[in-house]
C-alpha positions as CSV (number, residue, x, y, z in Angstrom):
1,M,-9.1,5.4,-143.4
2,K,-10.2,7.3,-140.4
3,N,-7.9,8.0,-137.5
4,R,-9.5,6.1,-134.7
5,T,-8.6,6.8,-131.1
6,R,-7.5,3.8,-129.2
7,E,-9.9,2.7,-126.5
8,E,-8.5,2.0,-123.1
9,L,-8.7,-1.6,-122.0
10,T,-10.4,-2.6,-118.7
11,P,-8.2,-4.2,-116.1
12,V,-9.7,-7.6,-116.9
13,Q,-9.0,-7.2,-120.6
14,E,-5.5,-6.1,-119.8
15,K,-4.9,-9.2,-117.7
16,V,-6.3,-11.5,-120.3
17,A,-4.2,-9.9,-123.0
18,K,-1.0,-10.3,-120.9
19,R,-1.8,-14.0,-120.3
20,M,-2.4,-14.6,-124.0
21,A,0.8,-12.8,-124.9
22,A,2.8,-14.8,-122.3
23,G,1.3,-18.0,-123.6
24,I,2.3,-17.2,-127.2
25,V,5.8,-16.3,-126.2
26,D,6.1,-19.5,-124.1
27,R,5.1,-21.6,-127.1
28,Q,7.5,-19.8,-129.4
29,R,10.3,-20.5,-126.9
30,K,9.4,-24.2,-126.7
31,L,9.2,-24.5,-130.5
32,A,12.6,-22.7,-130.9
33,G,14.2,-25.0,-128.3
34,W,12.8,-28.1,-130.0
35,L,13.9,-26.9,-133.5
36,N,17.4,-26.2,-132.1
37,Y,17.5,-29.6,-130.5
38,S,16.3,-31.3,-133.6
39,T,18.8,-29.6,-136.0
40,R,21.8,-29.4,-133.8
41,K,23.7,-32.1,-135.7
42,L,23.0,-30.9,-139.2
43,T,26.1,-30.1,-141.2
44,A,26.5,-27.1,-143.4
45,K,25.9,-29.3,-146.5
46,A,22.7,-30.6,-145.0
47,W,21.5,-27.0,-144.3
48,L,22.3,-26.1,-147.9
49,I,20.3,-29.1,-149.2
50,L,17.4,-28.1,-147.0
51,L,17.5,-24.5,-148.1
52,A,17.6,-25.6,-151.8
53,F,14.6,-27.9,-151.2
54,F,12.7,-25.2,-149.5
55,C,13.4,-22.7,-152.3
56,L,12.5,-25.2,-155.0
57,L,9.3,-26.2,-153.2
58,F,7.9,-22.7,-152.6
59,G,9.3,-21.2,-155.8
60,G,7.5,-24.0,-157.7
61,Y,4.3,-23.2,-155.8
62,C,4.6,-19.5,-156.6
63,L,5.2,-20.3,-160.2
64,Y,2.1,-22.5,-160.2
65,L,0.0,-19.7,-158.7
66,L,1.3,-17.3,-161.4
67,V,0.4,-19.7,-164.1
68,I,-3.0,-20.3,-162.7
69,A,-3.6,-16.6,-162.3
70,F,-2.8,-15.8,-165.9
71,R,-4.7,-18.8,-167.4
72,G,-7.6,-17.9,-165.4
């Protein structure tokens, strides 16, 4: 890989980049607020059940991908 020098952004590009970044951060905050609101009443037992379900779901998918890759 070559070391590439970073090109300077024009003022318009800089303004667009800042607006895009602000929009992304705003959506992240809204999503985090909604998730906190939606899960505020979950008990520790419910969180453990959700965690186990998540691990089983994605662990099973990873296992499926491994099997498919070696059968191939």
